[in-house]
RODO-2510 file (C-alpha; in nm, 4 decimals, decimal comma):
residues 365
     n   res          X          Y          Z
     1     m    -1,2649    -0,9462     3,2754
     2     k    -0,8489    -0,9968     3,3472
     3     f    -0,6259    -1,1127     3,1676
     4     s    -0,1492    -1,0863     3,1806
     5     v     0,0237    -1,0698     2,8492
     6     t     0,3404    -1,0260     2,7116
     7     k     0,5047    -0,6754     2,6381
     8     e     0,6495    -0,7654     2,3658
     9     k     0,3104    -0,9631     2,2427
    10     l     0,0857    -0,6854     2,3355
    11     l     0,2867    -0,4167     2,1800
    12     e     0,2834    -0,6438     1,8163
    13     a    -0,0667    -0,7034     1,8430
    14     l    -0,1479    -0,2789     1,8699
    15     q     0,0664    -0,1721     1,5857
    16     q    -0,0967    -0,3917     1,3387
    17     v    -0,3775    -0,1968     1,4933
    18     q    -0,3512     0,1024     1,5567
    19     n    -0,2689     0,3052     1,2070
    20     v    -0,6356     0,2556     1,1086
    21     v    -0,7828     0,4927     1,4260
    22     s    -0,8932     0,8109     1,3195
    23     t    -0,7244     1,1069     1,4992
    24     r    -0,9512     1,3095     1,3449
    25     t    -1,3297     1,1405     1,4687
    26     t    -1,6598     1,2654     1,6175
    27     l    -1,7525     0,9599     1,7425
    28     p    -1,4860     0,8804     2,0860
    29     i    -1,5461     0,5162     1,9981
    30     l    -1,3538     0,5520     1,6993
    31     s    -1,0360     0,6406     1,9049
    32     n    -1,0778     0,3193     2,0815
    33     v    -0,9252    -0,0294     2,0582
    34     l    -1,2079    -0,2984     2,1023
    35     l    -1,0095    -0,5139     2,3539
    36     q    -1,2306    -0,9234     2,3921
    37     a    -1,0166    -1,1932     2,6108
    38     n    -1,1191    -1,5320     2,5774
    39     e    -0,9834    -1,8919     2,6715
    40     t    -0,6150    -1,8154     2,5452
    41     e    -0,6490    -1,5037     2,2862
    42     l    -0,6735    -1,1380     2,3079
    43     y    -0,8496    -0,9973     1,9645
    44     l    -0,7730    -0,6563     1,9170
    45     t    -1,0052    -0,4905     1,7020
    46     t    -1,0302    -0,0793     1,5226
    47     t    -1,1962     0,0964     1,2889
    48     d    -1,2914     0,4249     1,1062
    49     l    -1,6019     0,3012     0,9542
    50     d    -1,3829     0,2859     0,5887
    51     v    -1,1589     0,0359     0,7511
    52     g    -1,1168    -0,1969     0,9750
    53     v    -0,8335    -0,4632     1,1070
    54     r    -0,8691    -0,7226     1,4094
    55     g    -0,5670    -0,8844     1,5367
    56     t    -0,5065    -1,1485     1,7860
    57     c    -0,2375    -1,1916     2,0235
    58     e    -0,2072    -1,5145     2,3280
    59     a    -0,3142    -1,4260     2,6395
    60     h    -0,3292    -1,5913     3,0070
    61     v    -0,7117    -1,5285     3,0344
    62     d    -0,8188    -1,5134     3,4022
    63     k    -1,2097    -1,4023     3,3198
    64     e    -1,3672    -1,3406     2,9935
    65     g    -1,4855    -1,0062     2,8639
    66     a    -1,4365    -0,7359     2,6694
    67     t    -1,4100    -0,3301     2,7002
    68     t    -1,2750    -0,0377     2,5030
    69     l    -0,9918     0,1887     2,5995
    70     p    -0,8233     0,4857     2,4050
    71     a    -0,6019     0,3193     2,1287
    72     r    -0,2998     0,5585     2,0910
    73     r    -0,2850     0,5845     2,5361
    74     v    -0,3153     0,2900     2,5611
    75     f    -0,0289     0,2199     2,3320
    76     n     0,1957     0,4722     2,4288
    77     i     0,1447     0,3206     2,8017
    78     i     0,2226    -0,0533     2,7149
    79     r     0,5716     0,0803     2,5182
    80     e     0,7039     0,2540     2,8377
    81     l     0,5983    -0,0098     3,0541
    82     p     0,9372    -0,1552     3,2872
    83     s     0,8531    -0,5401     3,2632
    84     s     0,7640    -0,7663     3,0495
    85     e     0,4828    -0,9232     3,2230
    86     i     0,1882    -0,6990     3,2194
    87     q    -0,1784    -0,7593     3,4212
    88     i    -0,4856    -0,5438     3,2897
    89     d    -0,7959    -0,6280     3,5136
    90     v    -1,1367    -0,4216     3,4020
    91     d    -1,4105    -0,3579     3,6098
    92     g    -1,8041    -0,3195     3,5383
    93     k    -1,7447     0,0321     3,4422
    94     n    -1,4822    -0,0313     3,1699
    95     a    -1,1813     0,1265     3,4065
    96     a    -0,8734    -0,0792     3,3229
    97     s    -0,6190    -0,1300     3,5829
    98     i    -0,2907    -0,1803     3,4294
    99     r     0,0084    -0,3103     3,6092
   100     s     0,3443    -0,3780     3,5347
   101     g     0,6215    -0,3980     3,7712
   102     q     0,6037    -0,1263     3,9847
   103     s     0,3717     0,0363     3,7354
   104     f     0,0239     0,1214     3,7497
   105     f    -0,2153     0,3089     3,5668
   106     k    -0,6196     0,3424     3,5637
   107     i    -0,7458     0,3685     3,2041
   108     l    -1,1158     0,4797     3,1748
   109     g    -1,2714     0,2822     2,8478
   110     l    -1,6386     0,2759     2,6861
   111     p    -1,8498    -0,0332     2,6607
   112     e    -1,7920    -0,3043     2,3739
   113     d    -2,1316    -0,2688     2,2673
   114     e    -2,0968     0,1290     2,1263
   115     f    -1,8296    -0,0018     1,9209
   116     p    -1,9608    -0,0797     1,5496
   117     p    -1,9166    -0,4485     1,4422
   118     l    -1,6603    -0,5730     1,1584
   119     p    -1,8903    -0,6566     0,8766
   120     k    -1,9620    -1,0073     0,8209
   121     f    -1,8752    -1,1894     0,4981
   122     e    -2,1223    -1,5216     0,5119
   123     g    -2,1640    -1,6324     0,1137
   124     a    -1,8760    -1,4320    -0,0166
   125     k    -1,6452    -1,4919    -0,2947
   126     v    -1,3125    -1,6082    -0,1963
   127     v    -1,0383    -1,6307    -0,3735
   128     t    -0,6539    -1,7123    -0,2180
   129     i    -0,3415    -1,5501    -0,3053
   130     r     0,0113    -1,6041    -0,1602
   131     q     0,1067    -1,3147     0,0258
   132     k     0,4495    -1,2918    -0,1114
   133     d     0,2493    -1,2092    -0,4490
   134     l     0,0164    -0,9529    -0,3469
   135     r     0,2607    -0,7917    -0,1895
   136     d     0,4645    -0,7801    -0,4092
   137     g     0,2276    -0,6671    -0,6885
   138     l     0,1131    -0,4154    -0,4452
   139     r     0,4400    -0,2808    -0,3984
   140     k     0,4790    -0,2399    -0,8159
   141     t     0,2031    -0,0128    -0,8423
   142     s     0,0486     0,1335    -0,5601
   143     y     0,2981     0,4251    -0,5942
   144     a     0,0847     0,5648    -0,8949
   145     i    -0,2424     0,5923    -0,6832
   146     s    -0,4323     0,9358    -0,7311
   147     t    -0,3808     1,1677    -0,4693
   148     d    -0,6798     1,4110    -0,6508
   149     e    -0,9991     1,3688    -0,4090
   150     t    -1,1380     1,4765    -0,7039
   151     r    -1,1342     1,1938    -0,9260
   152     y    -1,2712     0,9661    -0,6649
   153     v    -1,2671     0,6346    -0,8351
   154     l    -0,8273     0,6685    -0,8802
   155     n    -0,8165     0,7233    -0,5148
   156     g    -0,7245     0,3194    -0,5064
   157     v    -0,6064     0,0537    -0,6369
   158     l    -0,8049    -0,1740    -0,9130
   159     f    -0,8166    -0,5603    -0,8279
   160     s    -0,9174    -0,7184    -1,1493
   161     f    -1,0316    -1,0691    -1,1150
   162     k    -1,0537    -1,2105    -1,4865
   163     d    -0,9541    -1,4917    -1,7012
   164     n    -0,7479    -1,6593    -1,4041
   165     k    -0,5345    -1,4003    -1,3020
   166     l    -0,5364    -1,1178    -1,0832
   167     t    -0,4640    -0,7378    -1,2468
   168     l    -0,3680    -0,4852    -1,0159
   169     v    -0,3779    -0,1118    -1,1405
   170     a    -0,2953     0,1973    -0,9768
   171     t    -0,2823     0,5470    -1,2138
   172     d    -0,3433     0,9482    -1,1674
   173     g    -0,4132     1,0579    -1,4727
   174     r    -0,0209     1,0883    -1,5759
   175     r     0,1024     0,7762    -1,5059
   176     l    -0,0126     0,4113    -1,4769
   177     a     0,1287     0,1364    -1,3092
   178     m     0,0301    -0,2404    -1,4057
   179     a     0,1394    -0,5885    -1,2565
   180     e    -0,0374    -0,9558    -1,2907
   181     i    -0,0472    -1,1761    -1,0566
   182     e    -0,1545    -1,5789    -1,1924
   183     l    -0,4310    -1,7518    -0,9951
   184     e    -0,7234    -1,9836    -1,0059
   185     f    -1,1038    -1,9445    -0,9326
   186     p    -1,4188    -1,9954    -1,0972
   187     r    -1,5620    -1,7443    -1,3528
   188     s    -1,8156    -1,7076    -1,0863
   189     h    -1,5547    -1,4926    -0,9314
   190     e    -1,4614    -1,2523    -1,2086
   191     s    -1,5004    -0,8871    -1,0834
   192     d    -1,3603    -0,5348    -1,0671
   193     l    -1,3207    -0,4166    -0,7490
   194     i    -1,1121    -0,0702    -0,6532
   195     i    -0,9500    -0,0954    -0,3182
   196     p    -0,8820     0,2748    -0,1700
   197     t    -0,5310     0,4083    -0,0376
   198     k    -0,5930     0,3894     0,3401
   199     a    -0,6519    -0,0325     0,2899
   200     v    -0,3776    -0,0778     0,0056
   201     t    -0,1086     0,0742     0,3077
   202     e    -0,2400    -0,1210     0,5720
   203     l    -0,2781    -0,4206     0,3900
   204     q     0,0854    -0,3603     0,2593
   205     r     0,2119    -0,3404     0,6158
   206     l     0,0408    -0,6523     0,7094
   207     l     0,1309    -0,8520     0,4410
   208     t     0,4849    -1,1003     0,4604
   209     d     0,6323    -1,3340     0,2543
   210     d     0,5169    -1,6372     0,3893
   211     g     0,2071    -1,7967     0,4016
   212     d    -0,1331    -1,7305     0,1829
   213     v    -0,4350    -1,4173     0,2426
   214     k    -0,7569    -1,4965     0,2037
   215     v    -1,0021    -1,2239    -0,0081
   216     s    -1,3704    -1,2341     0,0568
   217     m    -1,5626    -1,0301    -0,1238
   218     s    -1,9293    -0,9052    -0,0814
   219     n    -2,1787    -0,6328    -0,1285
   220     g    -1,9479    -0,3550    -0,1729
   221     q    -1,6626    -0,4944     0,0978
   222     i    -1,3842    -0,6951     0,0712
   223     a    -1,1373    -0,8926     0,3632
   224     f    -0,8248    -1,0059     0,4212
   225     d    -0,8124    -1,2353     0,6359
   226     l    -0,3760    -1,3134     0,7095
   227     n    -0,4194    -1,5938     0,9666
   228     k    -0,3827    -1,4063     1,2416
   229     t    -0,4855    -1,0553     1,1123
   230     l    -0,8561    -0,9625     0,9432
   231     l    -0,8027    -0,6451     0,7249
   232     v    -1,1652    -0,5493     0,6321
   233     s    -1,2499    -0,2483     0,3844
   234     k    -1,4948    -0,0663     0,1926
   235     l    -1,4820    -0,0624    -0,1686
   236     i    -1,4733     0,2956    -0,3887
   237     e    -1,8005     0,2344    -0,5931
   238     g    -1,7592     0,3931    -0,9288
   239     n    -1,5984     0,2017    -1,3203
   240     y    -1,2531     0,2504    -1,3250
   241     p    -1,1271     0,4175    -1,6709
   242     n    -1,0472     0,1846    -1,9544
   243     y    -0,6994     0,0990    -1,8534
   244     k    -0,6238    -0,0545    -2,1527
   245     q    -0,6716     0,2250    -2,3528
   246     v    -0,3786     0,4244    -2,2651
   247     i    -0,1216     0,1333    -2,2874
   248     p     0,1015     0,2202    -2,6265
   249     g     0,1001    -0,0018    -2,9314
   250     e     0,4160    -0,1606    -3,0493
   251     a     0,7326     0,0415    -2,9590
   252     k     0,9859     0,1584    -3,2271
   253     e     1,2858     0,1222    -2,9568
   254     r     1,3315    -0,0846    -2,7002
   255     v     1,6360     0,0469    -2,4564
   256     k     1,8090    -0,2258    -2,2096
   257     l     1,8406    -0,0298    -1,8773
   258     e     2,0542    -0,1128    -1,5899
   259     r     1,7933    -0,0185    -1,3216
   260     e     1,9897     0,0793    -1,0138
   261     m     2,2564     0,2558    -1,2369
   262     f     1,9977     0,4653    -1,4050
   263     l     1,7824     0,5343    -1,1139
   264     n     2,1131     0,6954    -0,9345
   265     s     2,1695     0,8688    -1,2459
   266     l     1,8310     1,0682    -1,2249
   267     r     1,8286     1,1427    -0,8965
   268     r     2,1728     1,2857    -0,9135
   269     v     2,0390     1,5272    -1,2307
   270     s     1,6965     1,6000    -1,1178
   271     l     1,8803     1,8055    -0,8221
   272     l     1,8820     2,0510    -1,1187
   273     a     1,5514     2,0030    -1,2442
   274     s     1,3809     2,3469    -1,2670
   275     d     1,0822     2,3984    -0,9889
   276     k     0,8866     2,5374    -1,2568
   277     s     0,8827     2,2413    -1,5618
   278     h     1,0335     1,9365    -1,3160
   279     s     1,1498     1,7463    -1,5892
   280     v     1,4780     1,5689    -1,7094
   281     k     1,5401     1,5185    -2,0297
   282     l     1,6914     1,1867    -2,2113
   283     n     1,8777     1,2018    -2,5054
   284     f     1,9638     0,8541    -2,7059
   285     s     2,2071     0,8555    -2,9942
   286     k     2,4372     0,5520    -3,0815
   287     n     2,5372     0,3281    -2,7630
   288     n     2,4609     0,6262    -2,5401
   289     l     2,2170     0,8002    -2,3287
   290     d     2,2559     1,1958    -2,2059
   291     i     2,0147     1,2421    -1,8939
   292     t     1,9974     1,6142    -1,8300
   293     a     1,8619     1,8773    -1,6301
   294     n     1,8689     2,2874    -1,6391
   295     t     1,7199     2,5398    -1,4060
   296     p     1,8117     2,9278    -1,5589
   297     e     1,9296     3,1199    -1,2899
   298     v     2,0470     2,8079    -1,1143
   299     g     2,2658     2,5686    -1,3484
   300     e     2,2760     2,2479    -1,4856
   301     a     2,3394     1,9019    -1,4845
   302     k     2,4487     1,5768    -1,6928
   303     e     2,5287     1,2231    -1,6918
   304     s     2,5909     1,0104    -1,9746
   305     l     2,5682     0,6083    -1,9398
   306     a     2,7019     0,3802    -2,2190
   307     i     2,4266     0,1984    -2,3638
   308     a     2,3447    -0,0873    -2,6191
   309     y     2,1510     0,1479    -2,8561
   310     k     2,1800     0,1789    -3,2268
   311     g     1,7997     0,2977    -3,2871
   312     r     1,7923     0,7006    -3,4227
   313     e     1,8988     0,9892    -3,2176
   314     f     1,5791     1,1462    -3,0439
   315     s     1,5209     1,3460    -2,6535
   316     i     1,1910     1,2605    -2,4749
   317     a     1,1885     1,4665    -2,1237
   318     f     0,9684     1,2887    -1,8111
   319     n     0,9230     1,4453    -1,4626
   320     p     1,2060     1,2656    -1,2892
   321     e     0,9693     1,1823    -0,9578
   322     f     0,7459     0,9832    -1,1987
   323     l     1,0245     0,8040    -1,3799
   324     m     1,2025     0,7422    -1,0214
   325     a     0,9091     0,6190    -0,8522
   326     p     0,8906     0,2130    -1,0665
   327     l     1,2456     0,1983    -1,0432
   328     r     1,2667     0,2352    -0,6391
   329     a     0,9338    -0,0269    -0,6173
   330     l     1,1353    -0,2937    -0,8556
   331     t     1,4141    -0,5287    -0,7639
   332     e     1,4986    -0,6284    -1,1023
   333     d     1,8600    -0,5624    -1,2294
   334     e     1,7771    -0,4945    -1,5847
   335     v     1,4675    -0,2509    -1,6912
   336     f     1,3300    -0,2275    -2,0686
   337     l     1,2234     0,1770    -2,1852
   338     d     0,9906     0,1377    -2,4993
   339     l     0,9538     0,4428    -2,6935
   340     i     0,7864     0,4897    -2,9719
   341     d     0,8463     0,8933    -3,0220
   342     e     0,9076     1,2402    -2,8477
   343     m     0,5553     1,2762    -2,7504
   344     s     0,4256     0,9520    -2,7366
   345     p     0,4139     0,7475    -2,3407
   346     g     0,7195     0,5674    -2,2763
   347     v     0,6559     0,1983    -2,1054
   348     l     0,8726     0,0457    -1,8334
   349     k     0,8832    -0,3005    -1,8239
   350     i     1,0525    -0,6165    -1,6674
   351     q     1,0678    -0,9740    -1,8069
   352     t     0,7290    -1,0771    -1,5842
   353     p     0,4007    -0,9614    -1,6318
   354     f     0,4609    -0,5679    -1,5674
   355     l     0,4677    -0,2501    -1,7009
   356     y     0,4617     0,1411    -1,6187
   357     v     0,2842     0,3934    -1,8696
   358     l     0,4582     0,7560    -1,8826
   359     m     0,3594     1,0283    -2,0396
   360     p     0,6236     1,2464    -2,1619
   361     m     0,6795     1,6301    -2,0744
   362     r     0,6785     1,9176    -2,3527
   363     i     1,0510     1,9957    -2,4109
   364     s     1,1011     2,3424    -2,4351
   365     s     1,4007     2,3953    -2,7097
***
């Protein structure tokens, strides 16, 4: 196997695939990247047996072939090479000679047949989504994924394909984020799938604002084909909780807020939220919102915002990090906070199909 490639293109391809490589693996082959050179392209594949990524880059191939090399080590070497032109020559014992300018490296690899193949998706259900829409939907929901490993089904994002729309849901039991994407697909493709956190993170890294992503679903696996890159992942087995049950009924009060101003005020006030309760209090009165936090023995903070509010006076407390998370992820200028009373969940909405349900915290008098 022998090929030459530009540093920029090889580095970009390695960056796309190397995040999947596990640093704590008992199988040495899983620390490696599979390199396959044929005709005018170099294919790079990594996997941790749960998530796999295959990328491509243009190369001048003198001799076709394949090998596997330590992914992180190769990445670090390529990044430091002085010249843009790189020649890689692999002998029959999987030893790769890397030349660039005055630099020479020899790296020992493992044979390609030890590398676990990515699953095939023949006869899979296929749905096409605009990359921009999926990227936007995941940005609006993925921060609410649970990190509690005892609640395994919550360690990912629910992809619910129903009624010609894709509903994305993430929850950790204390908050829930949901976004919808209009889609067209046959009824036979309707399904609920849970995509694990690692795959969601990689997918967000790969998605752009241009073109489509082809989603293939079959037998506990899912694949996202983004033209030059393929991401495959096992699905989380189990039934996702009925998220519709936690969405409150009709609100008694709807408060319109300037997203950026509200976020900045919350961030400042939360600096004095106590470590114990970790809450900020929202106090609503006529045309005014006071945001307060206090920590005994430390001090207190308060900011006032002028808002269009005509309802009754009342207070509700939230975890400031949980309240700020959707405000950071959204791009709209205005958000709406729907409230029922002090003890019911608050719901954050925008003009497009998105909502964020947040449980209130007990207010200490």
